[in-house]
PyMOL CGO cylinders between C-alpha atoms (Angstrom):
from pymol import cmd
from pymol.cgo import CYLINDER

trace = [
    CYLINDER, -5.37, -1.79, 6.47, -8.49, -0.74, 6.87, 0.3, 1, 1, 1, 1, 1, 1,
    CYLINDER, -8.49, -0.74, 6.87, -11.38, -1.56, 9.63, 0.3, 1, 1, 1, 1, 1, 1,
    CYLINDER, -11.38, -1.56, 9.63, -14.17, -3.19, 7.71, 0.3, 1, 1, 1, 1, 1, 1,
    CYLINDER, -14.17, -3.19, 7.71, -11.94, -2.78, 4.81, 0.3, 1, 1, 1, 1, 1, 1,
    CYLINDER, -11.94, -2.78, 4.81, -12.78, -6.62, 3.45, 0.3, 1, 1, 1, 1, 1, 1,
    CYLINDER, -12.78, -6.62, 3.45, -16.26, -6.44, 4.48, 0.3, 1, 1, 1, 1, 1, 1,
    CYLINDER, -16.26, -6.44, 4.48, -16.45, -2.84, 2.09, 0.3, 1, 1, 1, 1, 1, 1,
    CYLINDER, -16.45, -2.84, 2.09, -16.48, -5.39, -0.97, 0.3, 1, 1, 1, 1, 1, 1,
    CYLINDER, -16.48, -5.39, -0.97, -20.22, -7.16, 0.19, 0.3, 1, 1, 1, 1, 1, 1,
    CYLINDER, -20.22, -7.16, 0.19, -21.78, -4.97, -1.66, 0.3, 1, 1, 1, 1, 1, 1,
    CYLINDER, -21.78, -4.97, -1.66, -19.71, -4.48, -4.93, 0.3, 1, 1, 1, 1, 1, 1,
    CYLINDER, -19.71, -4.48, -4.93, -20.43, -7.14, -8.20, 0.3, 1, 1, 1, 1, 1, 1,
    CYLINDER, -20.43, -7.14, -8.20, -17.12, -9.30, -8.31, 0.3, 1, 1, 1, 1, 1, 1,
    CYLINDER, -17.12, -9.30, -8.31, -17.79, -9.20, -11.95, 0.3, 1, 1, 1, 1, 1, 1,
    CYLINDER, -17.79, -9.20, -11.95, -16.66, -6.00, -11.69, 0.3, 1, 1, 1, 1, 1, 1,
    CYLINDER, -16.66, -6.00, -11.69, -13.31, -6.30, -10.02, 0.3, 1, 1, 1, 1, 1, 1,
    CYLINDER, -13.31, -6.30, -10.02, -9.83, -7.15, -11.30, 0.3, 1, 1, 1, 1, 1, 1,
    CYLINDER, -9.83, -7.15, -11.30, -9.69, -10.89, -11.38, 0.3, 1, 1, 1, 1, 1, 1,
    CYLINDER, -9.69, -10.89, -11.38, -6.65, -10.81, -8.72, 0.3, 1, 1, 1, 1, 1, 1,
    CYLINDER, -6.65, -10.81, -8.72, -8.90, -8.23, -6.42, 0.3, 1, 1, 1, 1, 1, 1,
    CYLINDER, -8.90, -8.23, -6.42, -11.31, -10.60, -6.16, 0.3, 1, 1, 1, 1, 1, 1,
    CYLINDER, -11.31, -10.60, -6.16, -9.26, -13.62, -5.74, 0.3, 1, 1, 1, 1, 1, 1,
    CYLINDER, -9.26, -13.62, -5.74, -8.02, -11.52, -2.61, 0.3, 1, 1, 1, 1, 1, 1,
    CYLINDER, -8.02, -11.52, -2.61, -10.90, -10.42, -1.22, 0.3, 1, 1, 1, 1, 1, 1,
    CYLINDER, -10.90, -10.42, -1.22, -12.15, -14.37, -1.38, 0.3, 1, 1, 1, 1, 1, 1,
    CYLINDER, -12.15, -14.37, -1.38, -9.47, -15.55, 0.91, 0.3, 1, 1, 1, 1, 1, 1,
    CYLINDER, -9.47, -15.55, 0.91, -9.46, -12.47, 2.93, 0.3, 1, 1, 1, 1, 1, 1,
    CYLINDER, -9.46, -12.47, 2.93, -13.14, -12.93, 3.72, 0.3, 1, 1, 1, 1, 1, 1,
    CYLINDER, -13.14, -12.93, 3.72, -12.98, -16.88, 4.08, 0.3, 1, 1, 1, 1, 1, 1,
    CYLINDER, -12.98, -16.88, 4.08, -10.08, -16.00, 6.90, 0.3, 1, 1, 1, 1, 1, 1,
    CYLINDER, -10.08, -16.00, 6.90, -12.19, -13.41, 8.98, 0.3, 1, 1, 1, 1, 1, 1,
    CYLINDER, -12.19, -13.41, 8.98, -9.70, -11.11, 7.89, 0.3, 1, 1, 1, 1, 1, 1,
    CYLINDER, -9.70, -11.11, 7.89, -11.20, -7.47, 7.84, 0.3, 1, 1, 1, 1, 1, 1,
    CYLINDER, -11.20, -7.47, 7.84, -8.18, -4.97, 7.48, 0.3, 1, 1, 1, 1, 1, 1,
    CYLINDER, -8.18, -4.97, 7.48, -8.11, -4.77, 3.65, 0.3, 1, 1, 1, 1, 1, 1,
    CYLINDER, -8.11, -4.77, 3.65, -7.80, -1.98, 1.68, 0.3, 1, 1, 1, 1, 1, 1,
    CYLINDER, -7.80, -1.98, 1.68, -10.88, -0.34, 0.67, 0.3, 1, 1, 1, 1, 1, 1,
    CYLINDER, -10.88, -0.34, 0.67, -12.16, -0.28, -2.82, 0.3, 1, 1, 1, 1, 1, 1,
    CYLINDER, -12.16, -0.28, -2.82, -11.35, 3.74, -2.97, 0.3, 1, 1, 1, 1, 1, 1,
    CYLINDER, -11.35, 3.74, -2.97, -7.88, 3.10, -1.78, 0.3, 1, 1, 1, 1, 1, 1,
    CYLINDER, -7.88, 3.10, -1.78, -7.20, -0.04, -4.35, 0.3, 1, 1, 1, 1, 1, 1,
    CYLINDER, -7.20, -0.04, -4.35, -8.28, 1.75, -7.39, 0.3, 1, 1, 1, 1, 1, 1,
    CYLINDER, -8.28, 1.75, -7.39, -5.86, 4.92, -6.68, 0.3, 1, 1, 1, 1, 1, 1,
    CYLINDER, -5.86, 4.92, -6.68, -3.40, 1.67, -6.25, 0.3, 1, 1, 1, 1, 1, 1,
    CYLINDER, -3.40, 1.67, -6.25, -4.24, 0.25, -9.44, 0.3, 1, 1, 1, 1, 1, 1,
    CYLINDER, -4.24, 0.25, -9.44, -3.94, 3.76, -11.20, 0.3, 1, 1, 1, 1, 1, 1,
    CYLINDER, -3.94, 3.76, -11.20, -0.14, 4.51, -9.13, 0.3, 1, 1, 1, 1, 1, 1,
    CYLINDER, -0.14, 4.51, -9.13, 0.68, 0.96, -10.47, 0.3, 1, 1, 1, 1, 1, 1,
    CYLINDER, 0.68, 0.96, -10.47, -0.15, 1.56, -14.06, 0.3, 1, 1, 1, 1, 1, 1,
    CYLINDER, -0.15, 1.56, -14.06, 2.72, 4.79, -13.77, 0.3, 1, 1, 1, 1, 1, 1,
    CYLINDER, 2.72, 4.79, -13.77, 5.87, 2.15, -13.46, 0.3, 1, 1, 1, 1, 1, 1,
    CYLINDER, 5.87, 2.15, -13.46, 7.30, 1.91, -16.11, 0.3, 1, 1, 1, 1, 1, 1,
    CYLINDER, 7.30, 1.91, -16.11, 8.95, -1.48, -17.08, 0.3, 1, 1, 1, 1, 1, 1,
    CYLINDER, 8.95, -1.48, -17.08, 11.79, -3.21, -15.11, 0.3, 1, 1, 1, 1, 1, 1,
    CYLINDER, 11.79, -3.21, -15.11, 10.48, -0.47, -12.44, 0.3, 1, 1, 1, 1, 1, 1,
    CYLINDER, 10.48, -0.47, -12.44, 10.08, -2.17, -9.08, 0.3, 1, 1, 1, 1, 1, 1,
    CYLINDER, 10.08, -2.17, -9.08, 6.65, -1.93, -6.92, 0.3, 1, 1, 1, 1, 1, 1,
    CYLINDER, 6.65, -1.93, -6.92, 6.94, -2.37, -3.00, 0.3, 1, 1, 1, 1, 1, 1,
    CYLINDER, 6.94, -2.37, -3.00, 3.96, -3.16, -0.68, 0.3, 1, 1, 1, 1, 1, 1,
    CYLINDER, 3.96, -3.16, -0.68, 4.50, -3.27, 3.33, 0.3, 1, 1, 1, 1, 1, 1,
    CYLINDER, 4.50, -3.27, 3.33, 1.61, -5.51, 4.82, 0.3, 1, 1, 1, 1, 1, 1,
    CYLINDER, 1.61, -5.51, 4.82, 0.32, -7.93, 2.51, 0.3, 1, 1, 1, 1, 1, 1,
    CYLINDER, 0.32, -7.93, 2.51, -2.43, -9.07, 4.84, 0.3, 1, 1, 1, 1, 1, 1,
    CYLINDER, -2.43, -9.07, 4.84, -4.44, -11.35, 2.67, 0.3, 1, 1, 1, 1, 1, 1,
    CYLINDER, -4.44, -11.35, 2.67, -3.03, -9.58, -0.51, 0.3, 1, 1, 1, 1, 1, 1,
    CYLINDER, -3.03, -9.58, -0.51, -6.32, -7.53, -1.81, 0.3, 1, 1, 1, 1, 1, 1,
    CYLINDER, -6.32, -7.53, -1.81, -3.83, -4.29, -1.91, 0.3, 1, 1, 1, 1, 1, 1,
    CYLINDER, -3.83, -4.29, -1.91, -1.60, -6.43, -3.68, 0.3, 1, 1, 1, 1, 1, 1,
    CYLINDER, -1.60, -6.43, -3.68, -4.55, -7.55, -6.04, 0.3, 1, 1, 1, 1, 1, 1,
    CYLINDER, -4.55, -7.55, -6.04, -4.63, -3.56, -7.31, 0.3, 1, 1, 1, 1, 1, 1,
    CYLINDER, -4.63, -3.56, -7.31, -1.07, -3.41, -7.82, 0.3, 1, 1, 1, 1, 1, 1,
    CYLINDER, -1.07, -3.41, -7.82, -0.98, -6.53, -9.63, 0.3, 1, 1, 1, 1, 1, 1,
    CYLINDER, -0.98, -6.53, -9.63, -4.03, -5.28, -11.46, 0.3, 1, 1, 1, 1, 1, 1,
    CYLINDER, -4.03, -5.28, -11.46, -2.58, -1.94, -12.60, 0.3, 1, 1, 1, 1, 1, 1,
    CYLINDER, -2.58, -1.94, -12.60, 1.35, -3.09, -12.97, 0.3, 1, 1, 1, 1, 1, 1,
    CYLINDER, 1.35, -3.09, -12.97, 2.42, -3.40, -16.83, 0.3, 1, 1, 1, 1, 1, 1,
    CYLINDER, 2.42, -3.40, -16.83, 4.82, -6.53, -17.95, 0.3, 1, 1, 1, 1, 1, 1,
    CYLINDER, 4.82, -6.53, -17.95, 8.06, -6.31, -16.68, 0.3, 1, 1, 1, 1, 1, 1,
    CYLINDER, 8.06, -6.31, -16.68, 7.36, -4.45, -13.32, 0.3, 1, 1, 1, 1, 1, 1,
    CYLINDER, 7.36, -4.45, -13.32, 8.61, -6.35, -10.11, 0.3, 1, 1, 1, 1, 1, 1,
    CYLINDER, 8.61, -6.35, -10.11, 6.53, -6.56, -7.49, 0.3, 1, 1, 1, 1, 1, 1,
    CYLINDER, 6.53, -6.56, -7.49, 6.95, -7.06, -4.01, 0.3, 1, 1, 1, 1, 1, 1,
    CYLINDER, 6.95, -7.06, -4.01, 5.16, -7.50, -0.92, 0.3, 1, 1, 1, 1, 1, 1,
    CYLINDER, 5.16, -7.50, -0.92, 6.40, -7.72, 3.21, 0.3, 1, 1, 1, 1, 1, 1,
    CYLINDER, 6.40, -7.72, 3.21, 3.97, -9.50, 5.74, 0.3, 1, 1, 1, 1, 1, 1,
    CYLINDER, 3.97, -9.50, 5.74, 5.06, -10.13, 9.59, 0.3, 1, 1, 1, 1, 1, 1,
    CYLINDER, 5.06, -10.13, 9.59, 2.19, -13.31, 9.47, 0.3, 1, 1, 1, 1, 1, 1,
    CYLINDER, 2.19, -13.31, 9.47, 4.07, -16.30, 8.03, 0.3, 1, 1, 1, 1, 1, 1,
    CYLINDER, 4.07, -16.30, 8.03, 0.42, -17.91, 7.74, 0.3, 1, 1, 1, 1, 1, 1,
    CYLINDER, 0.42, -17.91, 7.74, -0.69, -15.11, 5.39, 0.3, 1, 1, 1, 1, 1, 1,
    CYLINDER, -0.69, -15.11, 5.39, 2.26, -14.99, 3.37, 0.3, 1, 1, 1, 1, 1, 1,
    CYLINDER, 2.26, -14.99, 3.37, 1.89, -18.65, 2.60, 0.3, 1, 1, 1, 1, 1, 1,
    CYLINDER, 1.89, -18.65, 2.60, -1.36, -18.13, 1.92, 0.3, 1, 1, 1, 1, 1, 1,
    CYLINDER, -1.36, -18.13, 1.92, -1.07, -15.21, -0.32, 0.3, 1, 1, 1, 1, 1, 1,
    CYLINDER, -1.07, -15.21, -0.32, 2.17, -17.00, -2.32, 0.3, 1, 1, 1, 1, 1, 1,
    CYLINDER, 2.17, -17.00, -2.32, -0.20, -20.08, -2.84, 0.3, 1, 1, 1, 1, 1, 1,
    CYLINDER, -0.20, -20.08, -2.84, -2.80, -17.25, -4.22, 0.3, 1, 1, 1, 1, 1, 1,
    CYLINDER, -2.80, -17.25, -4.22, -0.70, -15.84, -6.57, 0.3, 1, 1, 1, 1, 1, 1,
    CYLINDER, -0.70, -15.84, -6.57, 1.37, -18.90, -7.17, 0.3, 1, 1, 1, 1, 1, 1,
    CYLINDER, 1.37, -18.90, -7.17, 1.02, -18.21, -10.87, 0.3, 1, 1, 1, 1, 1, 1,
    CYLINDER, 1.02, -18.21, -10.87, 1.85, -14.77, -11.24, 0.3, 1, 1, 1, 1, 1, 1,
    CYLINDER, 1.85, -14.77, -11.24, 5.33, -13.65, -12.43, 0.3, 1, 1, 1, 1, 1, 1,
    CYLINDER, 5.33, -13.65, -12.43, 7.40, -11.04, -11.17, 0.3, 1, 1, 1, 1, 1, 1,
    CYLINDER, 7.40, -11.04, -11.17, 6.16, -11.38, -7.93, 0.3, 1, 1, 1, 1, 1, 1,
    CYLINDER, 6.16, -11.38, -7.93, 7.68, -12.27, -4.15, 0.3, 1, 1, 1, 1, 1, 1,
    CYLINDER, 7.68, -12.27, -4.15, 6.26, -12.09, -1.00, 0.3, 1, 1, 1, 1, 1, 1,
    CYLINDER, 6.26, -12.09, -1.00, 8.36, -11.54, 1.81, 0.3, 1, 1, 1, 1, 1, 1,
    CYLINDER, 8.36, -11.54, 1.81, 8.02, -13.05, 5.28, 0.3, 1, 1, 1, 1, 1, 1,
    CYLINDER, 8.02, -13.05, 5.28, 9.18, -10.32, 7.74, 0.3, 1, 1, 1, 1, 1, 1,
    CYLINDER, 9.18, -10.32, 7.74, 8.60, -6.85, 9.15, 0.3, 1, 1, 1, 1, 1, 1,
    CYLINDER, 8.60, -6.85, 9.15, 8.40, -3.68, 7.27, 0.3, 1, 1, 1, 1, 1, 1,
    CYLINDER, 8.40, -3.68, 7.27, 12.23, -3.50, 7.17, 0.3, 1, 1, 1, 1, 1, 1,
    CYLINDER, 12.23, -3.50, 7.17, 12.53, -6.63, 4.98, 0.3, 1, 1, 1, 1, 1, 1,
    CYLINDER, 12.53, -6.63, 4.98, 11.69, -4.32, 1.88, 0.3, 1, 1, 1, 1, 1, 1,
    CYLINDER, 11.69, -4.32, 1.88, 14.19, -2.55, 2.32, 0.3, 1, 1, 1, 1, 1, 1,
    CYLINDER, 14.19, -2.55, 2.32, 17.04, -5.41, 0.29, 0.3, 1, 1, 1, 1, 1, 1,
    CYLINDER, 17.04, -5.41, 0.29, 14.52, -5.15, -2.64, 0.3, 1, 1, 1, 1, 1, 1,
    CYLINDER, 14.52, -5.15, -2.64, 14.56, -1.18, -3.26, 0.3, 1, 1, 1, 1, 1, 1,
    CYLINDER, 14.56, -1.18, -3.26, 14.66, 1.24, -4.20, 0.3, 1, 1, 1, 1, 1, 1,
    CYLINDER, 14.66, 1.24, -4.20, 10.74, 1.21, -5.61, 0.3, 1, 1, 1, 1, 1, 1,
    CYLINDER, 10.74, 1.21, -5.61, 9.12, 3.68, -8.15, 0.3, 1, 1, 1, 1, 1, 1,
    CYLINDER, 9.12, 3.68, -8.15, 6.16, 3.14, -6.18, 0.3, 1, 1, 1, 1, 1, 1,
    CYLINDER, 6.16, 3.14, -6.18, 5.97, 1.71, -2.15, 0.3, 1, 1, 1, 1, 1, 1,
    CYLINDER, 5.97, 1.71, -2.15, 3.69, 1.47, -0.25, 0.3, 1, 1, 1, 1, 1, 1,
    CYLINDER, 3.69, 1.47, -0.25, 3.31, 1.58, 3.32, 0.3, 1, 1, 1, 1, 1, 1,
    CYLINDER, 3.31, 1.58, 3.32, 0.58, -0.26, 4.69, 0.3, 1, 1, 1, 1, 1, 1,
    CYLINDER, 0.58, -0.26, 4.69, 0.16, -2.59, 7.74, 0.3, 1, 1, 1, 1, 1, 1,
    CYLINDER, 0.16, -2.59, 7.74, 1.31, -2.66, 11.42, 0.3, 1, 1, 1, 1, 1, 1,
    CYLINDER, 1.31, -2.66, 11.42, 4.63, -1.60, 12.46, 0.3, 1, 1, 1, 1, 1, 1,
    CYLINDER, 4.63, -1.60, 12.46, 5.77, -0.55, 9.18, 0.3, 1, 1, 1, 1, 1, 1,
    CYLINDER, 5.77, -0.55, 9.18, 7.80, 2.62, 9.66, 0.3, 1, 1, 1, 1, 1, 1,
    CYLINDER, 7.80, 2.62, 9.66, 4.47, 4.88, 7.93, 0.3, 1, 1, 1, 1, 1, 1,
    CYLINDER, 4.47, 4.88, 7.93, 4.65, 7.36, 10.75, 0.3, 1, 1, 1, 1, 1, 1,
    CYLINDER, 4.65, 7.36, 10.75, 8.19, 7.92, 11.37, 0.3, 1, 1, 1, 1, 1, 1,
    CYLINDER, 8.19, 7.92, 11.37, 11.22, 8.77, 9.20, 0.3, 1, 1, 1, 1, 1, 1,
    CYLINDER, 11.22, 8.77, 9.20, 12.69, 5.42, 9.91, 0.3, 1, 1, 1, 1, 1, 1,
    CYLINDER, 12.69, 5.42, 9.91, 11.45, 4.54, 6.29, 0.3, 1, 1, 1, 1, 1, 1,
    CYLINDER, 11.45, 4.54, 6.29, 13.77, 6.82, 4.36, 0.3, 1, 1, 1, 1, 1, 1,
    CYLINDER, 13.77, 6.82, 4.36, 12.77, 7.97, 1.02, 0.3, 1, 1, 1, 1, 1, 1,
    CYLINDER, 12.77, 7.97, 1.02, 15.83, 8.55, -0.03, 0.3, 1, 1, 1, 1, 1, 1,
    CYLINDER, 15.83, 8.55, -0.03, 16.85, 5.36, 0.19, 0.3, 1, 1, 1, 1, 1, 1,
    CYLINDER, 16.85, 5.36, 0.19, 13.76, 3.32, -0.74, 0.3, 1, 1, 1, 1, 1, 1,
    CYLINDER, 13.76, 3.32, -0.74, 12.60, 5.71, -3.57, 0.3, 1, 1, 1, 1, 1, 1,
    CYLINDER, 12.60, 5.71, -3.57, 14.39, 6.28, -7.07, 0.3, 1, 1, 1, 1, 1, 1,
    CYLINDER, 14.39, 6.28, -7.07, 14.05, 9.70, -7.98, 0.3, 1, 1, 1, 1, 1, 1,
    CYLINDER, 14.05, 9.70, -7.98, 10.94, 10.63, -8.89, 0.3, 1, 1, 1, 1, 1, 1,
    CYLINDER, 10.94, 10.63, -8.89, 9.34, 7.59, -6.97, 0.3, 1, 1, 1, 1, 1, 1,
    CYLINDER, 9.34, 7.59, -6.97, 6.37, 8.11, -5.30, 0.3, 1, 1, 1, 1, 1, 1,
    CYLINDER, 6.37, 8.11, -5.30, 5.26, 7.46, -1.75, 0.3, 1, 1, 1, 1, 1, 1,
    CYLINDER, 5.26, 7.46, -1.75, 2.02, 5.83, -0.39, 0.3, 1, 1, 1, 1, 1, 1,
    CYLINDER, 2.02, 5.83, -0.39, 0.78, 6.51, 3.20, 0.3, 1, 1, 1, 1, 1, 1,
    CYLINDER, 0.78, 6.51, 3.20, -2.68, 5.11, 3.63, 0.3, 1, 1, 1, 1, 1, 1,
    CYLINDER, -2.68, 5.11, 3.63, -5.50, 5.23, 5.91, 0.3, 1, 1, 1, 1, 1, 1,
    CYLINDER, -5.50, 5.23, 5.91, -5.66, 8.40, 7.45, 0.3, 1, 1, 1, 1, 1, 1,
    CYLINDER, -5.66, 8.40, 7.45, -8.59, 10.47, 8.38, 0.3, 1, 1, 1, 1, 1, 1,
    CYLINDER, -8.59, 10.47, 8.38, -9.09, 13.29, 6.24, 0.3, 1, 1, 1, 1, 1, 1,
    CYLINDER, -9.09, 13.29, 6.24, -7.11, 16.79, 7.46, 0.3, 1, 1, 1, 1, 1, 1,
    CYLINDER, -7.11, 16.79, 7.46, -9.54, 19.42, 8.55, 0.3, 1, 1, 1, 1, 1, 1,
    CYLINDER, -9.54, 19.42, 8.55, -6.97, 21.90, 10.00, 0.3, 1, 1, 1, 1, 1, 1,
    CYLINDER, -6.97, 21.90, 10.00, -3.27, 23.16, 9.99, 0.3, 1, 1, 1, 1, 1, 1,
    CYLINDER, -3.27, 23.16, 9.99, -1.29, 21.71, 11.41, 0.3, 1, 1, 1, 1, 1, 1,
    CYLINDER, -1.29, 21.71, 11.41, -2.44, 18.27, 12.09, 0.3, 1, 1, 1, 1, 1, 1,
    CYLINDER, -2.44, 18.27, 12.09, -3.62, 17.08, 15.15, 0.3, 1, 1, 1, 1, 1, 1,
    CYLINDER, -3.62, 17.08, 15.15, -5.03, 13.23, 16.08, 0.3, 1, 1, 1, 1, 1, 1,
    CYLINDER, -5.03, 13.23, 16.08, -6.40, 13.02, 19.42, 0.3, 1, 1, 1, 1, 1, 1,
    CYLINDER, -6.40, 13.02, 19.42, -5.36, 16.66, 20.43, 0.3, 1, 1, 1, 1, 1, 1,
    CYLINDER, -5.36, 16.66, 20.43, -1.77, 16.04, 20.15, 0.3, 1, 1, 1, 1, 1, 1,
    CYLINDER, -1.77, 16.04, 20.15, 0.65, 16.77, 16.90, 0.3, 1, 1, 1, 1, 1, 1,
    CYLINDER, 0.65, 16.77, 16.90, -0.18, 14.36, 14.50, 0.3, 1, 1, 1, 1, 1, 1,
    CYLINDER, -0.18, 14.36, 14.50, 3.82, 13.56, 13.46, 0.3, 1, 1, 1, 1, 1, 1,
    CYLINDER, 3.82, 13.56, 13.46, 3.14, 10.52, 11.85, 0.3, 1, 1, 1, 1, 1, 1,
    CYLINDER, 3.14, 10.52, 11.85, 1.50, 12.81, 9.31, 0.3, 1, 1, 1, 1, 1, 1,
    CYLINDER, 1.50, 12.81, 9.31, 3.93, 15.66, 9.10, 0.3, 1, 1, 1, 1, 1, 1,
    CYLINDER, 3.93, 15.66, 9.10, 7.24, 13.81, 8.94, 0.3, 1, 1, 1, 1, 1, 1,
    CYLINDER, 7.24, 13.81, 8.94, 5.85, 13.55, 5.65, 0.3, 1, 1, 1, 1, 1, 1,
    CYLINDER, 5.85, 13.55, 5.65, 4.84, 16.93, 4.72, 0.3, 1, 1, 1, 1, 1, 1,
    CYLINDER, 4.84, 16.93, 4.72, 8.31, 18.09, 6.24, 0.3, 1, 1, 1, 1, 1, 1,
    CYLINDER, 8.31, 18.09, 6.24, 10.98, 15.82, 4.69, 0.3, 1, 1, 1, 1, 1, 1,
    CYLINDER, 10.98, 15.82, 4.69, 13.27, 17.82, 2.28, 0.3, 1, 1, 1, 1, 1, 1,
    CYLINDER, 13.27, 17.82, 2.28, 13.27, 14.78, -0.16, 0.3, 1, 1, 1, 1, 1, 1,
    CYLINDER, 13.27, 14.78, -0.16, 9.77, 15.06, -0.76, 0.3, 1, 1, 1, 1, 1, 1,
    CYLINDER, 9.77, 15.06, -0.76, 6.41, 16.61, -2.08, 0.3, 1, 1, 1, 1, 1, 1,
    CYLINDER, 6.41, 16.61, -2.08, 3.75, 15.78, -0.44, 0.3, 1, 1, 1, 1, 1, 1,
    CYLINDER, 3.75, 15.78, -0.44, 0.02, 15.99, -0.59, 0.3, 1, 1, 1, 1, 1, 1,
    CYLINDER, 0.02, 15.99, -0.59, -3.50, 14.22, 0.61, 0.3, 1, 1, 1, 1, 1, 1,
    CYLINDER, -3.50, 14.22, 0.61, -5.63, 12.83, -1.71, 0.3, 1, 1, 1, 1, 1, 1,
    CYLINDER, -5.63, 12.83, -1.71, -9.31, 12.18, -0.01, 0.3, 1, 1, 1, 1, 1, 1,
    CYLINDER, -9.31, 12.18, -0.01, -10.95, 9.05, -1.01, 0.3, 1, 1, 1, 1, 1, 1,
    CYLINDER, -10.95, 9.05, -1.01, -14.10, 9.60, 1.14, 0.3, 1, 1, 1, 1, 1, 1,
    CYLINDER, -14.10, 9.60, 1.14, -15.76, 11.79, 3.63, 0.3, 1, 1, 1, 1, 1, 1,
    CYLINDER, -15.76, 11.79, 3.63, -13.79, 9.48, 6.04, 0.3, 1, 1, 1, 1, 1, 1,
    CYLINDER, -13.79, 9.48, 6.04, -10.57, 8.46, 4.32, 0.3, 1, 1, 1, 1, 1, 1,
    CYLINDER, -10.57, 8.46, 4.32, -7.27, 9.81, 2.87, 0.3, 1, 1, 1, 1, 1, 1,
    CYLINDER, -7.27, 9.81, 2.87, -4.05, 9.19, 1.94, 0.3, 1, 1, 1, 1, 1, 1,
    CYLINDER, -4.05, 9.19, 1.94, -0.44, 11.00, 1.44, 0.3, 1, 1, 1, 1, 1, 1,
    CYLINDER, -0.44, 11.00, 1.44, 1.29, 11.23, -1.96, 0.3, 1, 1, 1, 1, 1, 1,
    CYLINDER, 1.29, 11.23, -1.96, 4.67, 11.84, -1.52, 0.3, 1, 1, 1, 1, 1, 1,
    CYLINDER, 4.67, 11.84, -1.52, 7.15, 12.08, -4.67, 0.3, 1, 1, 1, 1, 1, 1,
    CYLINDER, 7.15, 12.08, -4.67, 10.86, 11.88, -3.88, 0.3, 1, 1, 1, 1, 1, 1,
    CYLINDER, 10.86, 11.88, -3.88, 12.50, 15.31, -5.76, 0.3, 1, 1, 1, 1, 1, 1,
    CYLINDER, 12.50, 15.31, -5.76, 14.56, 14.14, -8.41, 0.3, 1, 1, 1, 1, 1, 1,
]
cmd.load_cgo(trace, "trace")
């Protein structure tokens, strides 16, 4: 979820976007929803989704109006199941209608914990509000397959160690660096945007 994320697509040529993304951007803009993932992050999601093998699973928390989901769908291979969870019922209904023709996709109404019964995942994207991405409640040993990847987005780039946020220790970041089941690194996507990638140790 990025502030003014939907508006970041206004300068993009819609014909250059993957078809599911273009559809979702139009839906989000029409709903006045600005917290979509930015294109930089979306391209990363598309590339990561392509790594899930047929028969695998991709999960997302915080569907919004489906822009990040669109990037995942654009990258995933046939036979890979995608589950996305969203707290707001009207968004769930809108995205279900938007992607009604897409196979192996389920959009679930609930908070982030509703993703648990659908795992474990080869790729899990923790996004949106109230989703456990800043706590160990999203247990990677329960939610990821061995070798699976966790994505924690919408961070400001790390400039010092240990990381801080508003003058206090940034436990929302270090909880993933310190987790014994994970190998974690940061990817800077723009001068003001970074994402954590964490792989579950085999």
